[in-house]
C-alpha positions, 0 to 999 in steps of 0.5 A: 304845538304853541301858536307862533303868532301868540309868541311873536305878540308877548315877546313884542309887548316885553320888548317894548316893556324892556325898552322903558326899563334901565339895564338890570331891571328885572321884567315881570315874573313869568306867573305875572305875564301868564296872568296878565296875558291869558297865555301858556308857561311854554309861550311865555318861556319861548317869547323871553327865549327870543328877546335873550337871542336878540341880546335884549334880556338876560336870564337867570334860571330860579330868579327871573329875566333882566334887561341886557346892558346894550353894547355901543353901536358899531356906528356910534362915533368915539369921542377923541376931542381928548386927544388934542390936549394931549398932543399939543399944538405941534402940528405937522402939516402935510397937506402941501406934500400931499397935493405934490404927490398925488396922481391926477383924476382921470382926463386931467393933464398933469402940469405938476409933479416931480418924477418921471413919466412911466413911459422914461422910467427904466422899469424893465432895467431896474427889474433886471438889476432887483433880479440880479442883485437879490442872487448877490451874497448876503442880499437878505442880510443886515447891511452895514449900518452906514450903507453897503460900501460899495454904493457909499464909495459910488455916491462919494465918487459922484459928489467929487472933491475929497469925499470918501465913502467914510463921509457917506451915509445912505438914507431912505430917500431925499425927503428923508435926508432933509428931515435928518438933516434939520433935526440934527443941525439945528435945534427946535424953534432955531431959525433956518435960512432958505432961498425964496422961492424953495422946495415946499417939501423942504419947508414942511420938513423944517417946520416938523422939526421945529425950525422957522424958515427965513427968506433969502432972495434969489435972482437968475443966478440963484442965490444972492450972497450979499442978502444971504450974509445979511440974513445970517447977521439979522437971524443969527441963523446957522443953517442954509438950505439950497438947492444950487443945481436946477433949483425947484422951482425956478430952475436956476443953477449958481455960477461957480463965482456964487458958489465960492461966495456962499461958502464963504459966507456960511464959514464966516457965519460959522454955519452950515449949508444943506446942498439937496442936489436933487436935479443933478442927474436931471441936468446935462453937464451939472457943475460940480457940487458945492460939497466937493469945493468945501474943505471946512464941513461947512456943506451937508450934501444930499444926492439922491436917485429917486428923481432920476430913477423911480419914485420907489427907488428911495435911495439917497446919500446924506455926505457930512464931516465932524460931529455933524456926520455923527448926528446924521447917522444917530438920526438914522439909526434911532429912526429907521436903522438902516435902508433895506438891503435888496433896494440898496444892491438893486440901486448899485446894480443898476448904476454899475451897469450900462443901462445907467449911462444910456438911461441918463442920456434919454432923459436928458434928450427928453427933458431938452425936447420937453421943455422947449416945446413947453416954452414956446406953446406958452409963449404962443398961447399964453404971451402974458405969462413970463418965465423966470428963465429957461433953465439949463435942466430940472423939469419946471419952470416958473412963471410970473403972472399978470400982475392983479391976477388972482392966483389962487382963482387960476389954480382952481379954475385950470383945475376945473378946466382939466389941467393941475399947475402948482400954486406960487405961494406953497413955495414962499416961507412968507408972503410971495412978491406977486402971483406965480405958479409952476408948470412941469413938463415932465408929468404929461404922458407926452407931448401931445398931452403937454401941448393940450394942457398948455391949451386948457391952462391958457383957457383958464387964465382968459376966464380968470382975467376977463 
C-alpha cells in the first residue's frame, strides 16, 4: 500500500509547480517525476489524481497532465462600468421617496410618514371585504381594462359635478397616477409648474419623466393665482400640479374663490391642472374637488384609497376627458395592462359596506385629536418653532424654524436623539426660503409616543442652536 504522506508530498510539489505555469502548460511526465523524487508510478498517479480532483490539472490519457484554467472566483467583483456609458445621464433619484417610505428603527419615534398607524388601519374589515370579494363571480378573471365598472362609478360619484364612469381610469395607487399624468400630458424636457413647497414624490415623478419643475408660491390659502398666471406666462408650461385640499406639506386648503381663479388661469394658458386629491378622506367636510367645477377638460383629477385605508391598497382613479384621457389610458395599458381584479373588488366591497363610514368617522376624530395634541406640545416645548397653519385635515404640520437654524444639522441631531422628522429642503423644486421641517402626527403608535417625539425634537433643537 502506498504511503499517504508520500502521495501528499508529491501532490504538494506538483501543486507548487503548477502555480508557476500558465493554463494549458504541461506538467512533467510521470517518468520524470518518478526519477526526480524516487517514488513509484502509483504514488505519482495518485498525486496527479488528487490535483485533478481539486480542479488544478486536467489529465489526458496517454498524453499527460496539463494545468487547468481556473474559473473566476465567486467573490470577484464584475466590472460593470460599461453600464454608465450605456445608460446615459438620465438618472432617476429615488432617495427621497425611499426615505419617506422607510420605517423607523427600533426605539425611534416617527414624526414622519404618510400612512395610518397599524392601530387605525381597518385591517380586519379589509380582510373581511377581501374574503367576500374573491367569492364574487369572475373575481379572478381579467377586469375591464379601464377598471371594474362599479368601482369607476363610485370614484366618479366621489369626484362630483358631471364626472362619469367613462371619464375614470383605475390605476395602481396615487404615485402611479402621477407618473402616468406627467408622462401623458407633457413631453420630456418641458416645464411643469408645482406649488412650493410641494410633495417630494411628485417632484421625483416629474423629473423621472424628464420634466423641469418650476415653483409657484403659496400662502395660507394655497397657491396664489396671480403668481400662477405669471409662472405660466414666463415658463410656457402647460401643466400645473397641485394638492388643493390639506396640501402636503403645508396643510393649506384652497378657498372656493381661489379654486375658480386657478381654473380660469389654467384655461387662459391652455394648460392642464393635475389635481392630486390625496387627502380628501383625511379631511372632514372637504370642499368639492376642482374637477367638479371644470367644464373644459382642464383638470386631470387623482383620487386614491391608499392613504385612508392601507399602504397596500394600491387603488386610485385618474379622471380626465378628451385626448388627455386617451393618452392616460394608453400609458396605463402599455405599462401594466390593468390593476389586479381581486384588489379592485376588495376596494369596492369595503367602500360599499357600513365599515367605510365608521372608519372615516374614526379617522377624522383621531386626526383632530392628534393634530391638536401635537400643536399644543410644540407650543409648550418649542415655542420658537412656528407652524405655518393648523390644517383642517391631513397628517402633517409644516414648521418654520428659527432664523439661522441649520436644518440638516437639526434633522441629523433629531435622529441621534431618537426621533425622525422630514427636512424641509426636499419639498422645494429650487432653493428654499429658509429652514423648515415637516412633522407628522399620524405615524406614532399613540399619543404618548407622539409627546415623546416632541420632547426629543426639542432636545435636538436645543443642541444645535446653543
